[in-house]
C-alpha positions in Angstrom: -31.1 18.6 -21.0 -29.6 15.2 -19.4 -30.9 14.4 -16.1 -27.5 15.1 -14.8 -27.6 18.3 -16.2 -30.9 19.4 -14.5 -29.8 18.2 -11.2 -26.5 20.6 -11.3 -28.8 23.3 -12.4 -31.2 22.5 -9.2 -28.2 22.2 -6.8 -26.7 25.3 -8.2 -29.6 27.3 -8.0 -30.3 26.0 -4.2 -27.1 27.6 -3.6 -27.9 30.7 -5.1 -31.1 31.6 -3.5 -31.4 33.9 -0.4 -33.5 31.4 1.3 -31.2 28.5 1.1 -28.6 30.5 1.9 -30.0 31.7 5.4 -31.4 28.7 6.3 -28.1 26.7 5.8 -25.9 29.1 7.6 -24.5 27.7 11.0 -26.1 30.9 13.1 -28.6 31.9 10.7 -28.7 35.9 10.3 -26.7 36.4 13.8 -23.9 34.3 11.9 -23.7 36.7 9.2 -23.9 39.5 11.2 -20.5 38.1 13.0 -19.3 37.7 9.7 -19.9 41.4 9.1 -17.8 42.4 12.5 -14.8 39.8 11.2 -15.5 37.1 13.0 -16.6 34.4 10.5 -14.6 31.8 8.7 -10.8 32.3 8.4 -9.2 32.6 5.0 -8.7 29.2 3.2 -5.3 27.4 4.1 -2.4 27.7 1.9 -1.4 24.3 0.0 -0.7 21.6 2.6 1.8 19.9 0.7 4.0 23.0 0.3 3.8 24.0 3.6 4.8 20.8 4.8 7.4 20.5 2.6 9.2 23.7 4.1 8.9 22.4 7.4 10.2 18.7 6.5 12.9 19.2 4.0 15.7 20.0 6.4 18.1 17.7 5.2 19.8 16.3 2.1 17.8 13.3 1.0 19.6 10.0 0.3 16.3 8.4 -0.8 13.6 9.5 -2.6 10.9 6.9 -1.9 10.5 3.8 0.6 9.3 0.4 -0.1 8.4 -1.2 3.1 8.0 -5.3 3.5 6.2 -6.1 6.3 5.9 -9.9 7.4 2.7 -9.6 9.7 2.8 -12.2 12.1 6.5 -11.3 13.1 8.9 -14.2 11.6 11.6 -15.7 14.2 14.8 -14.0 14.0 15.9 -17.3 15.6 15.4 -19.3 12.5 16.4 -16.7 9.9 19.3 -14.1 10.8 20.3 -14.6 14.4 22.4 -17.7 15.0 22.7 -18.9 18.2 24.6 -21.9 18.9 24.8 -21.6 22.3 20.6 -22.0 22.7 21.3 -25.4 20.6 22.9 -26.3 23.5 20.1 -26.0 25.8 17.4 -27.5 23.5 14.6 -29.2 25.5 16.2 -28.0 28.8 13.9 -26.0 31.3 13.5 -22.1 30.8 15.9 -20.3 33.7 13.7 -18.5 36.0 15.5 -15.4 35.2 14.0 -15.2 31.9 10.7 -15.5 33.5 10.9 -13.3 36.4 8.8 -10.2 35.8 8.2 -11.0 32.0 4.8 -10.9 30.3 4.4 -13.1 27.7 1.3 -13.4 25.2 0.6 -17.2 25.7 3.6 -18.5 27.8 2.3 -20.0 31.0 4.5 -21.7 33.9 8.2 -23.0 32.9 8.3 -23.7 29.2 11.5 -25.5 27.8 14.0 -23.8 25.6 14.1 -24.2 21.9 17.3 -24.3 19.9 17.7 -23.0 16.4 15.5 -25.4 14.2 17.8 -25.2 11.1 21.1 -24.6 9.7 22.9 -21.5 9.4 26.2 -20.2 7.3 28.0 -17.2 7.1 27.5 -15.6 3.7 29.2 -12.7 1.4 32.4 -10.6 2.3 30.5 -9.2 5.3 30.1 -12.7 6.6 26.4 -12.4 7.9 24.7 -15.0 9.3 21.6 -16.5 7.1 19.6 -19.9 7.5 19.1 -22.6 4.9 15.7 -21.0 4.7 16.8 -18.1 2.7 19.2 -19.6 0.0 18.5 -16.5 -2.6 18.7 -14.0 0.0 21.9 -15.3 1.2 23.5 -14.1 -1.9 22.1 -10.6 -1.3 23.8 -10.0 2.1 26.6 -7.6 1.1 23.9 -5.1 -0.1 21.9 -5.2 3.1 22.4 -3.8 6.8 21.3 -5.8 8.9 19.7 -4.4 12.8 20.0 -7.3 15.3 18.3 -5.3 18.1 14.9 -3.8 17.3 13.0 -3.5 20.4 9.4 -2.8 21.1 7.3 -2.5 24.0 4.6 -4.1 22.4 4.0 -7.9 22.5 0.0 -8.4 20.8 0.1 -8.3 17.1 -2.2 -5.5 16.5 -0.7 -2.8 18.6 2.6 -4.0 17.6 1.6 -3.2 13.9 0.3 -0.2 14.9 2.9 0.8 16.6 5.6 0.0 13.7 3.4 2.0 11.2 1.8 5.0 13.2 3.9 5.3 16.3 1.1 4.8 18.4 -0.7 1.5 19.7 -4.2 2.6 19.3 -6.0 3.2 16.1 -6.6 6.9 14.7 -3.2 8.0 14.2 -1.5 8.7 10.6 0.4 5.9 9.2 4.5 6.0 8.2 3.0 6.8 4.4 0.6 9.2 5.2 3.5 11.4 7.3 6.0 10.8 4.4 3.2 11.9 1.6 2.2 14.7 3.9 5.5 16.2 4.0 7.4 15.3 0.4 4.2 14.8 -1.5 4.6 12.6 -4.6 6.1 12.3 -7.9 3.5 11.4 -10.0 0.2 13.4 -10.1 -1.6 10.8 -11.6 -1.0 7.8 -8.8 -1.3 8.0 -4.9 1.7 8.7 -3.2 1.1 5.9 -0.6 0.0 2.8 -2.3 -0.2 -0.6 -0.1 -0.2 -3.8 -1.6 -1.5 -7.2 0.9 -1.0 -10.7 0.2 -0.9 -14.1 2.6 -3.3 -15.6 4.5 -5.5 -12.5 5.0 -5.1 -8.6 6.1 -3.2 -8.2 8.9 -4.4 -8.0 12.2 -3.7 -4.1 13.0 -6.5 -3.7 9.5 -6.9 -0.7 7.6 -5.7 1.4 10.1 -2.0 0.6 9.3 -2.5 2.6 6.2 -5.0 5.4 7.4 -4.5 9.5 7.4 -5.8 9.7 11.0 -6.1 13.2 11.8 -4.1 14.2 8.5 -6.2 15.2 5.2 -8.0 12.0 3.9 -6.2 12.5 0.7 -3.0 11.2 2.5 -4.1 7.8 3.6 -2.9 4.8 1.5 -4.8 3.4 -1.2 -4.9 -0.3 -1.2 -4.0 -2.1 -5.0 -5.1 -5.7 -5.8 -2.7 -8.0 -7.7 -5.6 -10.2 -8.7 -8.7 -8.7 -10.5 -9.4 -5.2 -10.9 -6.2 -3.2 -9.1 -8.7 -0.7 -7.5 -12.0 -1.4 -6.6 -14.8 0.6 -8.4 -12.0 2.8 -10.5 -13.8 2.0 -14.0 -16.7 3.5 -14.7 -20.0 1.7 -14.7 -21.2 0.2 -17.7 -23.0 2.3 -19.9 -20.9 5.2 -18.5 -18.5 6.9 -20.6 -15.6 8.7 -19.9 -17.3 12.0 -21.1 -20.0 11.7 -19.0 -17.6 10.6 -15.7 -16.0 14.2 -16.9 -19.1 15.9 -16.7 -19.9 14.4 -13.3 -16.8 15.2 -11.5 -17.3 18.7 -13.1 -20.6 19.3 -11.5 -19.6 17.5 -8.3 -16.7 19.7 -7.9 -18.4 23.0 -8.3 -20.8 21.9 -5.5 -18.0 20.9 -3.4 -16.0 24.3 -3.9 -19.1 26.3 -3.0 -19.4 24.0 0.2 -16.0 24.7 0.6 -16.4 28.6 0.5 -19.5 28.5 2.5 -18.1 26.2 5.4 -14.4 26.4 5.1 -13.7 22.7 6.0 -10.2 21.6 4.4 -11.6 18.0 4.1 -13.8 19.2 1.0 -10.9 20.2 -0.6 -9.3 16.5 -0.1 -12.6 15.3 -1.2 -11.8 17.1 -4.7 -8.5 16.0 -4.9 -9.4 12.5 -4.4 -12.1 12.8 -6.9 -10.0 13.9 -9.4 -7.0 11.8 -8.4 -9.5 8.3 -9.1 -10.2 9.9 -12.2 -6.7 10.1 -13.8 -6.1 6.7 -12.1 -8.6 5.3 -14.7 -5.9 5.9 -17.2 -2.8 5.5 -15.3 -3.5 2.2 -12.9 -4.0 -0.2 -15.7 -0.6 0.3 -17.1 1.1 0.5 -14.2 -0.1 -2.6 -12.5 0.0 -5.0 -15.7 2.6 -7.0 -14.8 2.2 -9.1 -17.7 4.1 -6.4 -19.6 7.4 -7.4 -18.2 9.6 -9.5 -20.3 10.2 -13.4 -19.5 13.5 -13.1 -17.8 11.7 -10.9 -15.2 9.0 -13.2 -14.5 11.9 -15.6 -14.1 13.8 -13.6 -11.7 10.6 -12.7 -9.3 8.8 -16.4 -9.9 6.0 -14.7 -10.7 2.4 -15.8 -12.2 0.4 -12.6 -13.7 -3.1 -12.6 -12.0 -2.3 -14.3 -8.5 -2.6 -12.5 -5.4 1.1 -13.3 -4.5 4.2 -11.9 -2.6 6.0 -12.4 -5.6 3.6 -10.5 -7.7 3.5 -7.7 -5.4 7.2 -7.2 -5.3 7.3 -6.8 -9.0 4.3 -4.3 -8.8 6.6 -2.4 -5.9 9.3 -1.9 -8.5 7.0 -0.7 -11.5 5.1 1.7 -8.9 8.4 2.7 -8.0 9.7 3.5 -11.3 6.2 5.9 -11.8 7.0 8.0 -8.7 5.3 6.5 -6.0 6.6 7.9 -2.6 5.9 5.1 -0.2 5.1 1.7 -1.1 4.0 -0.8 1.7 3.7 -4.4 1.3 2.2 -7.0 3.9 2.3 -10.5 3.7 0.7 -12.4 6.5 0.9 -16.0 7.9 4.0 -15.6 10.1 2.8 -16.2 13.6 4.6 -19.3 14.4 3.0 -20.7 17.8 3.0 -23.9 17.0 -0.2 -24.7 18.0 -1.2 -26.3 14.4 0.8 -26.9 11.3 0.4 -23.5 9.7 1.7 -22.3 12.8 4.7 -24.8 12.7 8.2 -23.5 11.8 8.6 -26.8 10.3 5.5 -26.4 8.3 4.1 -23.1 7.9 6.7 -21.0 8.6 8.9 -22.6 6.2 6.0 -22.2 3.2 6.6 -18.5 4.2 10.0 -18.2 3.5 9.7 -20.0 0.3 6.8 -17.6 -0.5 9.3 -14.4 0.0 13.3 -15.7 -0.2 13.0 -15.4 -4.3 10.9 -12.6 -4.9 12.5 -10.1 -2.2 15.9 -11.2 -3.4 14.6 -10.0 -7.1 13.5 -6.9 -6.0 17.0 -6.2 -4.4 18.7 -7.4 -8.0 16.3 -5.3 -9.8 16.4 -2.2 -8.5 20.1 -2.5 -8.2 20.4 -3.3 -12.0 18.0 -0.2 -12.8 20.0 2.2 -10.7 17.2 2.6 -8.7 18.9 0.9 -5.0 20.6 4.0 -4.7 17.3 6.2 -4.4 15.2 3.3 -2.9 15.0 2.5 0.9 14.1 -1.0 1.2 13.0 -2.3 4.8 12.0 -5.7 5.9 11.0 -7.1 9.1 7.9 -7.8 11.3 6.2 -6.0 14.4 8.5 -8.0 16.7 10.6 -11.1 17.2 10.2 -14.4 18.9 10.9 -16.1 22.3 14.2 -18.8 22.5 11.6 -20.7 24.7 9.1 -23.2 23.1 5.5 -22.0 23.5 3.7 -23.7 25.9 0.3 -22.4 25.8 -2.2 -22.7 29.1 1.4 -24.2 30.6 1.1 -27.2 27.9 4.1 -27.7 25.3 2.1 -26.9 22.2 2.1 -30.1 19.7 4.3 -28.5 17.1 7.5 -26.2 17.3 7.0 -22.7 18.0 7.6 -19.6 19.9 5.8 -17.1 21.5 5.7 -13.4 20.9 9.2 -11.2 21.9 9.6 -7.7 21.9 13.0 -7.2 23.6 15.2 -7.8 20.5 14.4 -9.1 16.8 16.1 -8.7 13.5 15.0 -6.1 10.9 17.1 -5.1 7.6 17.2 -2.6 5.3 18.9 -2.0 2.2 19.6 1.0 -0.6 18.8 4.7 0.2 22.2 5.8 1.5 22.8 3.2 4.1 26.0 1.2 4.8 25.6 -2.1 2.7 27.0 -5.3 4.3 27.0 -3.8 7.6 25.4 -5.4 10.8 24.5 -3.2 13.5 23.7 -4.2 17.0 24.0 -7.6 18.8 21.8 -10.0 21.3 22.8 -12.1 24.0 24.0 -15.8 23.4 20.4 -17.0 23.7 18.8 -14.4 21.4 17.2 -12.5 24.4 18.4 -9.4 25.2 20.3 -6.7 23.6 23.7 -6.5 24.5 24.6 -3.5 21.8 23.1 -1.1 19.6 19.8 -1.6 20.5 17.2 0.3 18.0 14.0 0.8 19.6 11.0 1.5 17.0 11.1 5.3 17.4 14.6 5.4 15.9 14.1 3.3 13.1 11.2 5.6 12.1 13.4 8.4 12.7 16.2 7.0 10.7 13.8 6.3 7.9 12.5 9.8 7.4 16.3 11.1 7.8 17.1 9.1 4.8 14.5 10.8 2.9 15.5 14.2 3.9 13.3 15.0 7.1 14.0 15.9 10.5 11.4 13.7 12.5 11.2 16.8 15.2 9.8 18.9 12.4 7.5 17.0 10.8 4.6 17.6 12.7 0.6 18.7 12.4 -1.4 20.4 15.1 -4.3 18.2 16.0 -6.2 18.7 19.6 -4.3 21.5 20.8 -0.8 20.3 20.3 1.7 19.5 17.3 1.8 15.6 16.7 4.5 13.7 14.8 5.4 10.0 13.8 7.8 9.7 16.6 5.8 11.3 19.3 8.4 12.6 21.9 10.6 9.9 21.1 13.6 8.6 18.5 17.3 9.2 17.8 18.4 8.5 14.2 20.5 5.5 13.9 24.0 7.2 12.4 26.0 4.2 12.6 24.0 2.9 9.9 24.3 5.6 7.6 26.6 5.4 4.2 
């Protein structure tokens, strides 16, 4: 017998001895007596996914999956999509008091100067949508896109705003969007996680890994981070000199012990642990093939601008399409580096901001083209945006104008876009005032956005709930209305 077999036999025997049984019981002999009287642990819960699907699928789904492109740091809508020629006329003038009274800003102090649009705009496509010169490839896609011009959030700092966007709350500990979706709908591929996260850019987003955590949902619904450089998943490969057969026998032994633990304590997280081990084993075979973008033909690499092996947004866009093809339910891309305050060249609208636009323009446009040419855009919901927008004023950190052109955080109104998944293509919903400061029509709250995405997946956001700490929780808390004007 191998050392592994000896250890398994020892642990197995430990579970079978009366001494071990009494010692590990929560209340000893008294606990056993209560169990005999019918006060023991409840019956094992029914399958969580099937129960969730019964609660969630109340509508005819228009989309099977979501690809969410989050621009961490919040890109300026006034330099990309929300053209304001009247703002240009005020460039360099002191900000009106009405813009400042009763307002809170992350960094602006005193009276800042107004800042006009920094780049040229043109209208494109049959929809005549405004797009700046910084996104020449995306400007060709506007007739495939649904713009939301007046998205609103109460948060004006990065981490809480990102958490609000992706978990519906501002504090860590709530389940993420992808966790709710996979809890409700499961996955179409049992050999890959239903919720996968891809990160590129400067670093991890400010909200950290809580942005794709499962919170109080079972841990098997949390997002799994894949890497576009090096091994796609850390530690998924077997250690040196450990064969797949040995790993299989190891998991069988661990699984048997975990099942015995579940029978003893009834903790559903033990079942999640078993499934995670098994999924990891299956992923050893499926992940290398799914993430190998070098298999793609040259014309696809030319389309996306990809270079296999790089940690780049372009590679992640191509990888997202490959994962969507393989039945992954929720694919989340984070691209960090959009915090354009103007305090240094990286945060300069004419420096780092332009570089970020060059990084995303071609690949996100290619993703739209690629999904459409494969017939996947109609049942894939593509979402793009940051956690909030930017002010029409130049940031004056500490009361002093920053050395480079930049804008402070602004949650009152900003632009996001969506495509596919049964939405109205070539349509713009909502508008802002002549300075891009406040919504004038069609305001969309973050909870409304979440409710609309779930609706397109066939989920009633008010009924996809999970009991925790004495009440039923949901992604949209007690808020949210589906934005029916954008539905196709």
